[in-house]
N, C-alpha and C positions, 0 to 999 in steps of 0.2 A: 457583621464583618468589622474588624478593627478599622477605624477611620484613618485614612492615610493623611488627612490634613491636620490631625492632632499633633503630629511631630514636625509640621511644615514650617513653623516659625523658629528659626535658629536664634539662639541667644546673641544679642548684640555685644560684641567684645570690645574692649578698649583698643584704640588704634595701635598701641604699642605691641599688642599680641599678634604680630604679623604671622607668626608660625601657626596660629590657630585660625585666623580669619583675615585674609589679606586681599585688598583690592587687586584686581588683575592689572598688571603693568604691561606695556608693550614688550613683546618677546622677539628678540632679533634672530636667535638660532633655535629652531625647533629641536626638541629632544625626542629621540626615538624611544618607544616603550622598552626596548631591550637595554637602554641605558639607565633605567630606573632600578633602585635597589630592591623594591618589593612590588611585584606585579599582580598581587591578589588583594584587591581592596575596592571599597566604594568611597565616594567623596561627594559631599553635598555642596550645593552652591545656591545663592539666592540673588534675585534682581532687586536692587534697592528702590527702583522707581516703578516697579510693577508687582502685582500680587501673583507672583509666579516663583515656584521653587524648582530646583533641578537636582539630579544626581547622576553621577557617572560610575561605571563599574569597569574594572579590569581583572581578568582571570587568566592566569598562565600556568602556574604550578598545579593548582587544583584541577584545572581543565585537563592538563597532561595526565594527572593521576587517574581521572575518570576514563580517559581514552586508553590508558595503558592496560586497563582490565580486560578489554575486549578488542578484537580487530574490526573496528567499525569502518564501513565504507565512508568515503568523504561526505556524501550528503547527510548521512546519519550523524557523523561527528559534528557537522556544521549545525544541525538542528539541536543537538545536545548542548553545544556551546551557547547557542542563543537562549535556550531554556534556562541554562545555568545563570546567564547574565540577567535574565528576567527575575529569577528567584532571588538573586542577590540584591537587585534594586528594590524588590518588594519587601524583603526582610528589613532593609534600611528605612523603609517608609512606614511600616506598620508598627503599632505599639502593642506588643504582646510578648509573653514568655512561653516558649514552646517550639513547635515545629510547623514550618510551612512546607506543604507538599504540592507540587505541580505535576499533573498527569495529563498527557495528551494521548488519546486513544483513537484507533480507527480500525477499519477492516482491510486497509491497504498494505503495502509492503512494509510499513512501520506500524505494527499494532500498538506499540507503547513507547512513549518517552516519559521518563519519570525523574524528577529532581526533588531532593529533600534538603532544606536549609534551616538550621536551627537559629533561635534568637541569639545563641552564642556564636553564630556565624560559621558553623561547621557545615560543609556542603558535600553532597555525594549525588551520584546519578547513574542511570542506566538506560539502555534502549533494547527493545526486541525488534528484530527485523528479518526479512527474507532477502538475502543478498542477491539471489538470482533474479529478483524482480525490481532491482534498483538500478536505474540508469544514472550515469555520471552527471547529467544535466537535469535530473528530476526536480520538479518544483514541489512545494508543500502540498499542493492539490494532487499531484501525482503520487506522492509518498503516503499521504494520510487523507484520502478522499472521504468526505462525509464524516470527518473526525470531530471529536469534542475535546474541549479543554476544561479540566477540573482544577479548581484552586481550593485547597483545604487548609484551614488553620486548626491545628491540634494543640490547644494551650495546656500548660501544665496544670492550670486550674481553670475551671469554667467550662462553658459549652463549646463543643466542636462546631466549626462552621465550614460549609462547603458551598461553592458556587460553580455552576457549570454553564458553559457557553459553546456554541458551535465554532469549529475552526473555519470560519467563513472569510478569512482574509487571505490575500495572496502570500503573505509572509507571517511569521510569528509576531513580528512587530505590530502589524495591523490587527492581528487577533487580540493581543493584549490591549491595544488602544481601544478597540471596540468593546472589550469586556468591561473596562473601567468606565467608559463613557456611559454604557448601558446600566451597569450595576450601581454606580455612585453618582451618576449625573454630574460628574466633575470633569472639566477639561483635562485630558491626560493624553500624552503622546509618548510612545516608545520607539527607539531605534536600536535594533539588536543585530550584531554581526559576529561571526566566528569563522575561522579559516583552518581549523585543525591544530593551530599552534596557540592562539589566544582568542579569548572571547571578550567582547566589549559591548557596552550598552549605555544609552543616554535616555533619561526620563525627564520630561517636563510635566508639571502639574500646576493648575490654577489653585490659588489660595482664596479663602473668604475675602470679601471686599474690605480693604483697609486703606491702602495707598490710593487706589482708584475707586471712587464711589460710583461714578457714572457708568452705566452698563455699556454704553457705546464705546467709551474709552477703554473699559476692561476688554471688550471683545476685540477692539482694534489692537490693543497691546498683545493679547494672546495670539491673534493671527500673525502679527509681526514676528514674535519670538518663535512660533512654530514654523513659519515659513523659512526663517533663517536656519532653524534646526534641520529642516528638510533638505538644505543644500549640502549637508555633511555627507561625505562619501565613505564607503566602507574602508577604503585605503587610509583615509585620514584618521578615522576613529581607531582602526586597528594599529596604526603605525605611530601615532603621536601621543604625547602626554596630555594630561587634562588641561593644564594652563594654556598650552598651545591651541588645543581644540577650541576652548572657550574664547580665546582671543580671536581666532579666525572667524568664529561665528558671531561674537557679540562685542567686538572691540569698541562699538559706539554706545554700549550699555554700561551701567554701573553694576558690576558683578562682584560678589564676595564668595570666596572659595574656602571651605572649612577643612578641618583635619580629615585625613584618610581613616577609614575603619577597615581593619584587616579581615580577610576571610581565609579559610584553609579547608583542604579536603580532609575529612575525617569520617570514617565509617562507624556507625553506632552498634554494629554487631558485636557479640561477645559469646563466650561459652555459656555464661549464665543465662542470657536471653534465649539461646538455643535450647538449653535445658528446660526453661520455663515453657517453651513450645511443646516439649515432650510431656511435661506434667499436665498440660491442658488436654492431652489426649486420654489421660487415665492410664493406670498401671497395666491393665490387661492389653490395651491396644499398643502401648509402648513396648511391652515384652514381645508381642506378636511381631512388631516391626523388626525387632532384633533378629528373630528367627527367619523372617522373610528375606532379610538382607544379608544372610550368611554370617550373622554374629556381630555385625556393626551397623549402626544407624549413621549415615552420613548426612549432615546438614550443611549445605553450601550457601554462602552469602552471595547473592547475585550482584551486589554492588562492588565488593572488593575481592571476590573469589576465595575468601578465607573458608577453610573446611573444618568442621567440628565433628569428631567421631565419638560415638557412645556405644559401649558394648554392654553385655548383660549385667556385668558387675556395676557399671556406671548407673544403669537404670535402677537396679536394686538399691544402690546407695542414694540415688536421687529421691526415690519414693519412701525411703526410710527417714528422710528429713536431714540427711547428712550434707546436702548441697552438692556443689560441683567443684569445690576448691581442692578436693583431694581425690581425683579420679583414679581408676585402677591403673595397672601397669600397661594397659593397652596404649599404643602409640596414638597421639592426638596431634 
């Protein structure tokens, strides 16, 4: 698995570059998230006097795009947002080129939550659920009993990695914290919140010993920072900007906040990828599908609801090697 600590040491920038790396100053008037120009981003920070890094994520437009594709009940929308926030934090922390896939599966009212986030920071997601089994106040244990969480790294080059852990926490935040403590033996804490309008997350992680060599001092510093992080409420994280959040939590610490890294909703489906799926079936099976479906094969993207249609002429053209750039006159 890519080492999250490899990217944990930010470059120390000259003091004059406040737009890239600025010490947090006292903030008199908190800014609401809706007052900010771009609400889809991650932002790193580091503690100067402790071997600890952090990252914050805010998702609004991309979260809205995901929720707009299906009429998700509120508990499902909340878990989707939290998983989107987790994926965004992880993509910012891991060093790889490719795709990060998070899947939570269960036999309960929510059989599947799935988020994909690329190293280019394109994100998409979906959920499968049984609406009549979902209560408004349902907990994670109610919605996904005996569930498992799978984290997959699919690099553009190199070997695919997958790790699986039980959904044994009361919240997704606890599940991710447990996952990284067990898999990497590195102090890690997640705080994830979503309310159907925006999704937010906070990540803290220990770094290799550098500023603090003594193990007792390292442990005390980590306990101090995570205890303060635990005082953060959902309303504060969902409603306030990053500088205000960090000032409220760590106004007695030396914290440096770095540039934001933008994210966006973008689906990777395409007519070409759908055509490749048909090619993988073989010509006879593809032609049979056309007949069985009344002359048109419909391939629907579950992430964005885009529909791709292929008729007999398209299939013939496809297997003749002509590709999919010049489909027949059939409406697509």
